[in-house]
N, C-alpha and C positions, 0 to 999 in steps of 0.2 A: 905430454911426454909419452913416448911409446914405451910400453912395458910388456913383459911376459908374466903370466901367472899360471899356476897349476889349477886344473879343475878335475874333479873326479865325479863321475856318475856312479853312485854307490849301488850295492847289490839290489836294494829295493827298486831302483830305477831301471837297472838292466833286466831284472826278472819281470817287470811289468811292461817291457818293450817301450821304454820312454827315450831310448838313445837318440833316435831320429828327431823327436820333438825338441829335445834339449840342445842337440847340436845345431839344429835349424835356428833355434832362438839365439844362440851365440852368434851365428852368421848374420842373422837379421839385425842384431845389435852392432854389427860392424867388426866383430872379432875375426881375425885370421886364425885358423886352426894350424898351428905350426908343427904339432906332433900329436898323434893319437894312437892308442893301443887298447884293445880289450884284453884283459888278462885276469886270471884267478890268482889272488894274492895268498901266500901262505900266512899262517898265524905269525910266524917269525918276521916276515916282511912287514906286516901290519904293525907289530909291536915296535919294530925299528922306526917306522914312519911316524908313529904317534908316541915315541919315547918321551917327549917332553911332558906327556900327561901321565906317565907311569906313577903309580901311587895315589892317583885321584880315584874317587869312588866309581866313576863311569868307565875306567880304563878297560877292565875285563869285558864288560858288555860291548864296548865300542870295538875292541879288537876281534872279538868273536864274531860280531856282526859283519865287520869289514872283510873278514876271511870266509864268510858263509856262501859267497857266490861271486860270479864275475863282476868286475868293475871296468869302467872305461876311464883311463887316465889321458888327459889332454894338456897341451900347452896352448894357452890362448894368448894372442898378441894383439895389442891395439893401444889406442890412446887411453891413458890412465886405467889400464886393464885390471889392476888389482882392485881398486875402489869400485869401478864399474861392474866387475863380476860380482862383487859382494852385494851391490845394490840389486842386481838381476836375480841373485840367489834368494835374497830376503833374509829375515831374522832366522837364527838357528831353530827356534821354536816356531813351527808353522802357524800356531795360534797368534803369534805376534808379527808375522810376516805381512808385508803390504800386499794388497790385491795385485794380481798379475805377476808376482814374483814366482820363481820356480818352486820355492818351498811352499808358498800358499797354494799353488796349483797342484803340486804332485806329492809333497811330503805326507807321510802317514802319521808321524809323531816326531817328537824332539830327537829320538834316537834314529829312526829311519826317515831322515830328512832329505834323502835323494841325491844331494850334491854337496861337494866340498870345494872350497876355494881358499887359496893362500890369503893370509890376513895382513901381510906386510911385504915390502921388497926383500927383506932378509929371509922370510919364510918362503917366498916364491922361489928365490934362488936355491935354497936348500931342498925344497920339495921337488922342483923340476929336476935337479941333479940326482935325487934319489931314484927317479924312475927313468930318466932319459939321459944318455950320453950326449954331449954337444953335437956329435955327428948325426944324431937322429932327429934334430930339430931343424926345420926348414923355414 
């Protein structure tokens, strides 16, 4: 089944010049980049994006980090895109991530884990819509 999913290269990834390596990996894995934009998110935008986590212990650290530098937001399209992207990213904690996954290769720690990906079809739809109007997705 062809799906779309949201992917974000987080501030630690953009600051360490990993954009090209990560985008290349997605293309090598057969994803189509349907939309992509580099942008600096405000704290308010990040808090809105991660609103489901408000009240959890990591919320403030996460939102401060995600608004600390530019990110690259992308819509990836392909066969079983949501699950495949999550496999390519690896476990949230890079210590638990499988060899060759993006987080094993590039993440600095559980907080600065370089990439984000939607975890379900409902999340993908909501997250893509948060950043991209339908007319910006090709």
